[in-house]
Structure formats: structure tokens, C-alpha cells
N, C-alpha and C positions, 0 to 999 in steps of 0.2 A: 214192317209188313203192312199192306193196305188193310187187310182184314185182321181183326184182333184174335190172338191165340192166347189162351190162359194156361198157366202152369198151376195145376191144382195142388200137387204135392210131389215130394221126391224122397227116396230112401236109398240107403246103401248098406252093404255089409262092412264090417271092419276088414281091412286088408290083412291077408295072411302072407307069410313069407313063402315065396314060390320055390320051395324045395321039398324033397320027400318027407322031411320031418316037420313041415309047416303045419300050422293049425288047420288049414282048410284043404290040405293035400289029399285027404281021404274022401272029400266031398266031391261027387261027380259034378262037373260043370252044369249039366242039365238040372240037377237037384239044387245046386247053388242058385241058379237063375230062377228056377221055379219057386223056391222059397221067397226070393225077393219079390217076384210078381205077386205071390199070395199075400205077402206082408203089405204091399202097396194097396191092394184092393181092400184088405181088412182095415187098414188105417183110414182110408178115405171113405169106406162104407159103400163104395160103388158096386153095383151088381156086375160081375165080370162078363155076363152075357150081353151087357150093353156096350162093351168095348168093340170098336170097329176093326182095330188092327193092333198088332204088337210088332214093333220094329226094333230089332236088336243089333247092336254092334258087337262083333267078335272078329278078332284079327286072324288067329290061327285056326282056320276051319278045317282041321284034320283030326283024325282019331276021335276022341270023346267029344270033340266040338264040331264034328262034321255033320252032314245030313240035315241042315237047317235047324240049328239049335233053338231058334226062336219058336218054331212050331212045336218042337219036342218039349220045350219048357212050358209052353202054354198048356199042353195036354197034361204034363206032369204036375202042374200047379192046380189041376182040377177044374180049369176053366171049361165052359161048354165047348163041344167040338166045333161049334159054329164060329169060334173066334180064330181068325187066321194069324199067321206070324211069318215074318221074313227076316233074314239075316243079311246085314250089310258090312262091307269092309272098306273103310277109309283109313286103314292103318291105325295109328294111335288115336285118331279122331273119330273112330267108328261110331261110338255111341253119341258123340256130339252131332255127327251127321245124321244119326237115327232121329235125334230130336228135331233137326232141321227138316228132314223128310216128313216126319209126322206133322210138323207145323205147316209145311207147305200144303199138304193134303187137306188139313183143316181150314187153312186160309182160302183155299180154292173152293171150299164148300163140298168137297167129295166125301169127307168123313167128319164126325163130330166129337169122337172120344177115342184117343189113341194113346197107348203106352209106348214110350221110347225107353230102351234099356240097354245094358251092356254086361258082358261077362268075359272073364278070361281066367283059366286055370293054368298058370305058367309052371306049376309044379308037375302037372300031368302032361302038358304039351310043351315040349322043349322049345325055347325061343329059336326061331328060324326054321321050325319044322315045315312051314308052308312055303318057304322060299324056293323058287324054281332053280333047278340045277343049271339051266341054260337060259339066258335072256333072249336068245335069238340073234340072227345076223344083223337085222335092221337096227336094233338098239345098240348093238356093239359098234356098228358103223357110225352111228351118230355120236357116240361118246367113245372115241377111239382110245383115249387115255385111260378109260375105265372109270366107273363110279366107285364109291367107297361105302363102307358100312357106317352106321350112325356114330359110333365111337370116334372114328377119324373125323367125321363132320364136326363133332363137338370140339375136337382138338383144333380144327381149322377156325372155328368161331373164336376160341380162346386166343389163338395166335393173331388173327386179323383184327380183333378188337382189343388186343393187348390186355387181356384179362390174366392177372397173375394168379398163381396157385393159391396164395394166401387169400385173395379175394373170393375165389371159387369156394374154398373151404369155409370161409367165414359165412358166406351166403348159405351154405349147406347146414352148418351148425345152427344158424338162426332158424332154418326151417324146422329142425327138430325141437328147438326151444319154443317156438311159437305153437307148434302142434301139442307139445307137452303142456304148455300153459292153457291151451284151449280145452284139452281133455280134463285138466284139473279144475277148470272153471265150469265144466259141464256143457261146454259149447256144442259138443257133438251128439249129445243124448237125443236131440230131436230129429237127427238124421240117420243114426245107425239102427239096424235091426239085428235081432239075434239069429244065429244059424243053429238049428237044433243039434244038441250034442256037443257044441263047441263053446268053450268058455274062455273068452278073451276080455281083458279089462279095457285095453286100448287097441289101436291098430298094431299088429304084431311087428310091423316094419319100423315102428317108432323106437328110437334110441335116445331116451331122455338125457343120458349122461354124456352125449356127444360134445366134444370140445375141438377147437381148431388144432390144438396140439396133437390130439389123437388122429385127426384126419390127415395131418401133415405126415404121419408115419406110413400112410398107405401108398403102395407102389402104383404107377400108371397101369390102367387096366386094358388099354387098347393098343399098346405099342405094336407096330407093324413095320418090318424092315422095308418092304416095298413102298409103303406110304412115307416112311422117313426119308427115303431117297428121293421120292417125288415131291415131297413138301418139306424142304429143309427148315422152313420157318416154325414147324411144330416143335414144341418143347415138352410134350407129353405130360400134361397137367391133369388129365381127366382120370379119376380113380373111382373105385366102387363107392367111396364116400361122398363124392360130389356128382354122382349119377343116381337116378331113381333105381330102387331095388326091384328085382324080379318078384312079382306079387300075384296073389290070387284074390279075386273079388267079384262082386256083382253090384249093380245099382239100377234104379228104375225111376221114371218120371211119368206122371199122368198129365196129359195135355188135353184141352177141351176147347170147343167153340163156346163162346159165352152163352148162347141160347140153349145149347145142350146142357151145359153146366148148371144153369139156372133151373132147367126142367128137372134135373136130378138132385137139386139142393146142394150143389158143390160150390164152395167159395174159392176164389183164386188167391194164391200167394203172390203171383207175379204174372206179367205178360211178356211175350217175346216182342221186343221192339224192332230188331233187325238181325239178319244173319248173313254171313259171307263164307265163301270157300274159294281159295286161290291156289294156283300152282306157282312154284318158285324154283330157283336153281337147285337141281337134284344133287349137285355135288356138295354144296354147303348144306342143303337139305333142311336145316333146322331154323332158317331165317324166315320161313313162311308166315309166322304170326305177325310180323311187321306189316307187310302189305295187306294181310287179312284184316288186321285191326284198322288200317286206314280205310279199307273198303267198307267195313261195317259201320264205322263212324260216319262216313259219307252218306250211307243209306239211311242211317238214323237221324241225320241232321244234327249231330252232336260233336262236341270237342272232347278230347280225352280228359280235360279238366272237369267236364260235367259228370264223369263216371266216378262213383263213390268208392268202389272196390274192384280189383282186378284178380282174376284167377288165370295165371299163366302157367301152363303145365311144366313142371320141373323135370322134364326128361333128363336133362343135364343142366348143371348150374349155369353154363353160359347162355342158355336159351332165354330165361327171363332177364338176365343182365344185359344181353344185347338188345332185347326188346325194349327195355326201359331206356337204354342209352339212345337208341334210334328215335324213339318217340317222345323223349323228355318226360317220361312218366314219373309220378311221385312214388318212390319205392316203398313208402310207408303203407301204400294201399295194395301192394302186391301180396297175394297169398297170406292174408292176415292170420289165418288159423294154421299156417304151415302148408307145404305143398307136397308134391309127389316124392321128393327126396325123403321125407319123413313118413308120409301117409301111404306110400306105395303107388305103383303104376301098373295095375292089372289091365294092360293094353285096351282091350275092347270095352272095359267098364269105366275107363278113366273119364270119358267125356261127360257121362251122366253123373259120375262121382263129383267132378268139378262143379257141375251145375247144382247138385245137392248141397255141397259145401258153400257155394256162392250164395244161395238163398239164405242159408243160416247166418252168414256174415252180414248180409244186407239187413236181416231182421235184428241182429244184435246191435248194429250201428244205426238202425232206423234210416238206412240210406235209400235212395231212390233208384239209381242205376248201377248195374253190375255188368262187367264184361268178362267173358272167358275166351281163351284162345289156346290152340293146341298145335304144336309142330307135328308133322307126320312124315313117315318114310316116303322117299321118292320126291321130296320137295313140295309138299302141300301143307295147307293149314286151314282150319276153320276158325271163325270168330263169331260170337253171339253176344248181343246186348239184351239184357232183361230189365224190366221195370217193375219194381216192387209195388204191390197193390194192397197187401195185408195191412 
């Protein structure tokens, strides 16, 4: 970005299992987000009345998450009524897009202090609740053979990049092991906040005892007779174990123009170096992080080898594996503290969760540059590069 945008701080809740008996299932998503916003301003010491806007990512904007959850959470958090809020939907990248929108307004000089956040209660709002029953004649005409859901897209990636089931399961087990080690080392304590009345030691989605042998016992999760006839190359390797779990959670990031931050006595942890968003093949759907990464590296004037750590959302195990294969990435730098397969994927909250974790990994490794990227339904992807300043 031509104008500097600082990241002051970032926080997240632990992820809860997105089912009726999950730890966060009884917490209304407005309250979950409001508590996260309140924790962010308490931690940074900023007067919430000085915040120019709150931009929130949320995917399933129906039921308890309808009616502009951003504004509702701003009011529920006790912020002054003068603080506005808006809710955006870029599918799984919604809160990463919220960060980008906030950064653009700051870089343009229109605003000086903005919160970007995300929330999703998948235990209360069933996955797919906001999906239209009919996509309309024009879209059907363009894709006469029909589009597919993400589980089939993940199977297509595994088939076309020749990713064996054992490789997918090994990657998934490693995600749990890395996340477990990070929790044991205290790596997450600077990023997680408490949800009142909820007592969780780690992310509820984490399974420390995961092994490849146990994962190998799980059946395919997305077998579809019509897709099997249409795509005979699919061998049905995607399971609940090598996919991200249904999750609840919220996360938030405080962004500032340098002059506003200095005036308020706020020190930066990092700055946003560049951002990109792309569209890609809506059938494969999950390959978007590859062109998004190329675009953001070009804008930043950097090579992937310049990036110290990568956060690549683990919607399904094939996504980061294909990304790494296509870009020649160092796999030791991917999701160092584990990814969504272990830490959960509360849709709208995942973008700012990844950024929160990325900042922590950069601090732990004393790295300079970090990159995060997300695949998104419909064949889209965001990518963002941050530069550590602390």
C-alpha cells in the first residue's frame, strides 16, 4: 500500500465445536463478537469513541447473525452510539476482506482508526443456511454442467494433484500436533481472550492424540453419486479428519493510520505491506490462493522466499498442499502453530483469526514478513502480506 497502515493489536476467542453441545453454542453470536470487541479496546487502552468504524466479516447472515451483526455487536459492546458498523461477506475470507477494506479507507485518508473483525456461530446457524435455493437462469446457463460444493472441489484437487489419502491424513495429524505443541508452549496466550462463563483450556476443536492411523479409519465425507459419475478420477479421499471442523468463534484487529496512532499513544505490532483479492475457477473453487499469492507478492515487490511464515487456511488438507506445490513454498513455514484443521474454521472469523495467529508466529520467530491467504466459496481468494514492526 502506498500509505502506511498499522496493525496495533489482534485478539481471538478459542474455537468451540460447532454443534449443540459445543462450548460456545449457548453464546449468542452478537454477544460473542461484542465481548471480543470489548476485549480488544480494553487491551489496547483505546477510547472506543475514537473508533471511526467497525467492519465485520460474517458468512451466514441469517437468524441470529442477520440484521448487520457488526452494528448490533458495537452497541452490545457498550461502544458509544456514534460508532458505526458494517458487515461484509467474502465467504470464508470475510474478515480478511474486512481487514483489507479497513486498511483501504485508512490508506485513502478517509478514516484513522478502524476495527476489523469476524464472527461465526456454526452451532446456531447451520452450514448452508444462507445458500440460495435457486441460482437463476443466467448462472445455470453459463455453467451448464453445474457447479459443485466445496467437498467435491477438495476431492478434485486431491485427484488432479495426485494427493494420496496418506499424505492428506499426515498433513492433518501434523496440524493437530503443531497446535498442541503451541498451546503447551504458551504460544497462544497473547492472542486468546476469555469468553465469560466459558472455561476452555485450548481450542475445543483440537485433538492432541490424533494419529494417521486413526484418521485412516474415517470414511469419505462427501461422496456424491452424481459427482462420481461426472468425475471418475475422484477416489474419495476427503474425510472429517482432513477437513476443517464446524466451529464457533470471533476475532478482531485494531488498525490505525500512523499519525492517529501516535496521537493516541498506540504502538504498532506490524504494518500491512500489500493485499490482493482474485477470482478463480468456481468449479475447482479452492485454488484461488495460488493466483492471490502471486498477485500480492507482485504488489509488495517480494518473492515468496522473502516471507518468513505463511498462514494458509486449512479448509481442507489439499488446499495448502496444492498451494505449496504450485508456488514451491517451504512447507516448514506453513501454519507453524497449526491450522484450521486443528484450530477450527468459524467461517467469518477465520480471516482475522489467521492474522492474529500470524502476528504471534512472527513475534515468536522474530520474523519480518508474514503472508496469509484464504480460499473462498465461488472460486475466490484473498492474500495479505504484513511486516512486523514490534
